[in-house]
C-alpha positions as CSV (number, residue, x, y, z in Angstrom):
1,M,122.7,121.2,116.4
2,A,124.6,117.9,115.6
3,T,124.8,116.0,112.1
4,V,126.1,112.4,111.4
5,E,126.5,111.7,107.6
6,L,126.7,108.5,106.0
7,R,127.2,107.1,102.6
8,F,127.3,103.9,101.4
9,S,127.2,101.7,98.0
10,A,123.9,100.8,97.0
11,L,124.4,97.1,98.0
12,P,121.5,95.3,100.0
13,E,124.0,94.2,102.5
14,H,124.8,98.1,103.8
15,V,121.0,98.5,104.7
16,R,121.8,96.7,108.0
17,T,124.8,99.1,108.8
18,A,123.0,102.4,108.1
19,R,120.0,101.0,110.4
20,L,122.3,100.2,113.7
21,V,123.8,103.9,112.9
22,A,120.3,105.6,113.0
23,A,119.5,103.5,116.5
24,A,122.5,104.3,117.9
25,V,122.2,108.2,116.6
26,A,118.7,108.7,117.8
27,R,119.4,107.0,121.0
28,R,122.0,109.3,121.6
29,A,120.0,112.3,120.2
30,G,117.4,111.3,123.3
31,V,114.5,109.5,121.4
32,D,112.5,107.3,123.8
33,E,113.8,103.5,123.5
34,A,110.0,102.7,122.9
35,V,110.2,104.3,119.5
36,L,113.9,102.9,118.3
37,D,112.7,99.8,116.6
38,E,110.6,102.4,114.4
39,V,113.4,104.3,113.7
40,R,115.1,101.5,112.6
41,L,112.1,99.9,110.7
42,A,111.7,103.2,109.0
43,V,115.7,103.6,107.8
44,G,115.7,100.2,106.6
45,E,112.9,100.5,104.2
46,A,114.0,104.1,103.0
47,C,117.3,102.8,102.7
48,T,116.1,99.5,100.8
49,R,114.0,101.4,98.6
50,A,116.9,103.6,97.4
51,V,119.4,100.8,97.1
52,G,116.5,99.2,94.7
53,L,116.2,102.1,92.6
54,H,120.0,102.9,92.4
55,L,120.2,98.9,91.3
56,S,117.9,99.4,88.8
57,N,118.7,102.4,87.2
58,G,122.6,101.6,87.2
59,V,123.5,104.5,89.5
60,E,126.9,104.1,90.9
61,A,126.9,107.0,93.1
62,P,126.6,105.9,97.1
63,V,123.2,106.3,99.1
64,R,123.3,109.6,101.5
65,V,121.6,108.9,105.2
66,I,121.7,112.3,107.2
67,L,121.0,112.5,110.8
68,T,120.6,115.1,112.7
69,E,119.9,116.4,115.9
70,E,118.2,119.3,116.5
71,E,116.8,120.9,119.7
72,K,113.7,118.9,120.0
73,K,113.5,116.4,117.3
74,F,115.8,114.1,115.7
75,S,115.6,113.7,112.0
76,I,116.7,111.5,108.9
77,E,117.2,112.3,105.4
78,V,117.5,108.6,103.1
79,G,118.7,110.1,99.6
80,D,118.9,108.8,96.3
81,E,120.2,110.0,92.8
82,S,118.2,107.7,90.6
83,P,115.7,109.6,88.3
84,T,111.8,110.1,89.6
85,S,110.8,108.6,85.9
86,A,112.0,104.9,87.0
87,A,109.9,105.5,90.3
88,L,107.2,107.2,89.1
89,A,106.3,106.2,85.6
90,P,105.4,102.7,85.2
91,G,106.8,100.5,82.2
92,S,109.2,103.7,81.4
93,H,112.2,102.3,82.1
94,P,113.3,98.8,80.8
95,E,114.4,97.1,84.0
96,A,111.4,98.5,86.2
97,D,108.3,96.1,86.4
98,D,105.2,96.2,88.3
99,E,106.6,93.9,90.9
100,A,109.3,96.5,91.5
101,E,107.1,99.6,91.5
102,G,104.4,97.4,94.1
103,E,107.3,96.9,96.3
104,D,108.1,100.7,96.1
105,E,104.6,101.8,97.2
106,M,104.9,99.1,100.1
107,G,108.1,100.3,101.5
108,L,106.7,104.0,101.6
109,A,103.3,102.8,103.1
110,V,105.3,100.9,105.7
111,I,107.5,104.4,106.2
112,S,104.2,106.6,106.8
113,G,102.8,103.7,109.1
114,L,105.7,103.9,111.2
115,V,106.6,107.7,111.1
116,D,104.3,110.7,112.0
117,D,106.1,113.1,110.4
118,V,107.4,111.8,107.0
119,E,107.9,113.8,103.6
120,V,108.7,112.2,100.2
121,T,110.3,114.8,97.8
122,T,111.6,113.6,93.9
123,S,112.9,115.5,91.3
124,E,115.1,114.3,87.8
125,T,118.5,113.6,89.9
126,G,116.7,111.6,92.8
127,G,114.8,111.6,96.0
128,V,115.1,112.2,99.6
129,I,112.7,110.5,102.9
130,R,112.6,112.7,105.2
131,M,111.8,111.3,108.7
132,S,111.8,112.5,112.2
133,W,110.7,111.5,115.8
134,P,110.3,114.1,119.0
135,T,113.4,114.0,121.4
136,A,113.3,114.0,125.5
137,A,113.9,117.4,126.8
138,Q,117.4,116.4,128.2
139,P,119.1,113.6,125.5
140,L,121.3,111.3,127.8
141,V,125.0,111.8,127.4
142,S,126.9,108.7,127.1
């Protein structure tokens, strides 16, 4: 089981880098070429959501992206360290507004539409979006 871990400052300009790294690692893991755009889009949405939660809650910790190649699947976890109260309770945080909450729900809907195997977990210390895709029996090695 090979793992790549990426941590980046919660800035929107780093989301593109996370998408590119995820696509490259997915390709090496044996994810079908036709699915790589879905991987890029899903990671972009998950990272954008994490960056937004960090920025709106004043969290200075980095966003975490863990890419794992397993025997028959490739998985990605995007984690944030934002308290869930801002994401789950409308109006509970001064910086939160209806528009931001709507964007968060829309991002999760897009991810769910792109990825068959997705799980979203939250706690008081942050949240994780776990996504996975099947891989070819023998991944390409370059």
